[in-house]
N, C-alpha and C positions, 0 to 999 in steps of 0.2 A: 566932886566925881565925878557928875552929869554933864558938867559943863567941857570937860574935858574932854570927853567919850563921845561929844559933841561937836569939840576941836577938831578931834581924829578923825570921825567921820565927816566935815567939812571941807578937809585939806585936801589933798589931790594926791599929796606925796604920799598917803596911810589908806587910803580907799580903798590897796589889794590889802589890806591886813584884816581881814574881816575877820569878825568873832567879839563876843560879848560875854564869854565865862570869862569870869573873876582869872581865874589863875594867868589869861591871854592876855587877859586887860593890865593886870598887875606888869607883866611884865613891856609894856607899850606905854606904859601912862606917861615915864618920864624922858619919851624920845624926843617932846618938841625942845626939854630944855636941855638935854644932851646934846641937841643938832644947834644947838646955839654958841656952843663953845667949837677950841681949834683943836679941842684936844683928842689925841686914838681912842675908838674905840674899840672894846674886841666885845663880839657875838655871838654865848657859845649857844649852842641847843642839835637834837640829833635828826639828820638827814632829813630836809622833805620839811622842815618846823619853819621854812620861809625866812635862813638869815638873809637871804640875799633885800629879798623885799625889806627888811628891816635894817638892810644897809643903805638901799633908795632912798627910806621916808629920812633918815640923817641926814643926807644928802639935801633932798629936794629938801627941807626943813629950816637949811641953812641957812648963808650969808652967799655960800660957794656955788647957790641953786642956777644961775647964770650959766656955770660953767660946768667943762666934762666929771660923767660920771665913767671911770675907768675901771675895769673887770680884769680880772688873772686868776685863775686859779691856780694853787702852785703843787696842787699832788698830781699836776698833770705834764710838767715840763720834767728835762733832766738840769739838774744843777747848771751845765752852759749853759741849755736854752733858758734857764730860770733869770741869772744873771741878765743876758743879752737882751730877753722881754722886758724888763723892768730898767737896766739904762741905759740898751739903746748900747750902739759900736761906731767904731773913725772907721773907714776906709783903711782898708791893709792891713787892721786887726785882729786879725786871724785867714785862714786860707777861703780864698771867696765871698771872703767882705770886700767885692770889689767896689762898692760908696756907702757914707753914710747912712745908719737907720736908727732914728729918734726912737728913745725906748717907752712905756707906758706912763715912767713918772714924767717923763716932756708934755708927753700927750694929756696928759690929768692936772694939768699944770691951770695953779688957780680955784681947782676941784677938789675931788675928793678919787684916792685911790683906797680900791675895794680886792686886798687879797685874803681870796675864799684857800680852804684847807691850809693856815698859816703854819698848820704842827706840821706839813712836807718840808719845808723848809731846810736847806742844809743848812751846815753848820757856816761855810762863807758867809751864805743869803742872808742867816743869820744878822751874822754885823756889818752884812751892807745896812742893813734894813738899819741896825740901830741907829748906825752912824745916819742915815736919812733924818732919821728920827729926832733925831742928838742935836745935830747940825744944819741941820733942813738946806743940807747941800749932797751933793754927789755927784759920780763922774761915769762916764760913759766909756767903755772894755777899748783898752787903744788909746783915751786920752790921757794927758796929761791938764786938764782943765776941769778944775768944780766948777759945779754949775748948782745956779738955786734951785730950790724943790722946794715951789710952794704946794705945796700939796696935805690934804687932810687922809691921816691910813687907818684904814676902817679894815680890821681884819676879823677875820668866820674861823671857827671850827667845831668839831665835830665830838673831833677828843679831849678828855682830861689834862690841859698841859701842864698839874699840877703834878702830873702820874712821871710824864715825862722832863719834870724840868726835878723830878727825882733820878731819875733813870740815864740825867745829865744828856738828854737829846735834846734838851731844847732850852736856852738859855734865860734863868732867873730876869735878868736884867732888861733883855730885849719883853721877854713878858709883864713885867711892872713898869713899861711903856707904853705899853699896849691896852695896857687896859687899866686907866687913867678912870675909864667910865666903863663897865659892863653892860649888856643887855642878856638875858637866859630866857630863851623862847621855851616853853613848853612844849614835852611832845604834845600828841592828836589824844593820844587815851588819858591823860590829866584834864582834857576836855568839849568831852564826852557833847556838854549842850550845843558843840558851835558844828558839829559833823555835818546835820538836816543844813544846814544855812549854807557851808561851803559847800556841800554835794549840787544845791540847788543853783551859786552863780559860778560850779565847773559848769553846771549844766546848761545854766544861759550863755556860758562860753565860747561855747563849742556846740552849741544846738547850727541846724547847717539853716538860714532863713525860711527857710521851706516846708519847716518840720516842728511839730510842735510834741512832746514825749515828759513824758509827766515820772515821776517814780514809786510802786506799789508802796503798800502799806509794811508789804514782807521785806522789801528791796530796805525800805528805812528799818525795818528793825536789824536787815542784818550788816549793817554798814556803822549803825553805834552799836553792833556785841561787837564790828571787830576789832582786833589789838593794834592793826596800822602800823607800824615794823618802821615800814615807809615812812609816814604821817602824814601830812599836806600833801605832797608829790602821789602820795603811792595814792587817795582819796580820790584827786583830778584823774590819776591813770585809769580809776576802774569807775571813772564817770564818760569819759571816752570809749570803754569797751562797751558802759549801757548803751551809750548814744545809735556804739553803731550794729550793738548783738541784740538789741528790743523791737519788737514790733506790735502794732496796731498800738505804736502811740505810746509803748510803757515798758517800762524799763523794772523789770521782777530780779529778783534774786541769783538764779544764775546766770542773765547777762554781765553783770560786774564782773564773772569772772577772779571771781576772788577764792585762794587755798582755804581752806578749812583750815583755823585753829587748832594746835596740835596743841595746845598746853594746858588743854582743862581738865582738873582734876579727874581722876578715876577709880572706880572702888577696888581699892587693893585688893587683890586674891586673896588673901589672907581672912576677907569674912566671911562668913556666914549662906546661903541663899537667901534665909530670910531678912541682914542685914543690905545684903546684895543691890534685892529686890525695893527696900525701902528707900535706897539711897535713889535707885533708880526712877524712881516715882520722885520722890521730890527734883528730880531736875529735866524730867520732865513736865512739871506743874508746873515749876520755874519758866523755863521754855514758852507755853501755854499760855501764859498770867501776862507775859512777856512781850510775846506774839500779841494777843491782844489789847492793851493795853498800847500798843505803838499805833495799830489799827484806829483804838476807839480816839485816839486826843487827835490823830490824821486828821477822821470823820468829822468832828467839830470842830476844825484849824485851833486847836491848844485852848480850848470854853473849857473850865472844869468842872466850871460850874455844869452847863452841860452838859458833857460827860459823864459827869456823876449821874443826873436824871435821867439818861439813857440808862448807863448801867446799872439802876437805882439801886446807888449806896448811897452813903456819906458821903459828903466833897472833905471833907475832915478826912475822911479814910482809905476816900480815894489819891488824894496827896502827898495820904503816907505811903500807900505803895507806889506811885509814877516814883517818890523817894528814894525807895526800896529798890529797887531797878536801874536808878540816875535814868530816869527819864523825864523831858523838863518841856515843859508844856509851850516857851515863846517859838521854843525851835519848831514849832507846826504853826506858827500864830505869820510867818513870811511868805505871802507869795512864792509860788510858785516860779 
């Protein structure tokens, strides 16, 4: 595993796929092997998990790397426009078609065609795409001539295609053609230990060259406790806001512009006042503990031994506390 991780980190194609959590490494560990094949790939994951980055990694690690990587969002186009985008058209194929137009398949020749939101493909486009994959040919709108389709198809979706197949809105034969190899990217809430390294990456990426800013311990605590429904993309947006709103070289909790999570459990109204007090006290203590541990690990740069000494606790006991609050010392060892 260590050699694999080093290979992934050393290769520019995967440089933007940042993370060391077990869930993330498991998701990307076979990307180099998948990339060497010619078969289609289906990438799944929630919105904002980095599906296009994974698709680019597949392309740039493959023999097709010298040729184009062409991306299209299937959900942003109508059926007519999508067909024209993919296949192009001949002059006179329809009103206002006063010249020939190459489609994206032709533009991606010998390279990779990335189809995002593949679940949005209308029935006719699904049938046409299936033909492209099976026969390696396509026909421009208004043409009687078949053209070669020497492209690799990589598709992505944030929807459960199995449910769409059961409902009859997605062709099973197309699904099985696309899913020869599958990559499932985990949501950010399942890779909490990657949040701070990712935040620091985005801080470096978007920081103006004439400024230096750091995340406060409270901001780090808020980042790690957020549910992140928008995943990595939402985290990047929060850091962009923090850079703009932060003052005196510091990005604090309120600078991130994050909405309060509304799905936290609250005491049922049927509880007695004594039970409600105990529940509220437990929640306050847990919040204090987490904030204290974040600040402690930040001050000691992830060194558990030094942090335990400063907190006057046994190293083993501190380790148990950190594990209980899902705080990972290694995420504090990276330079800002």
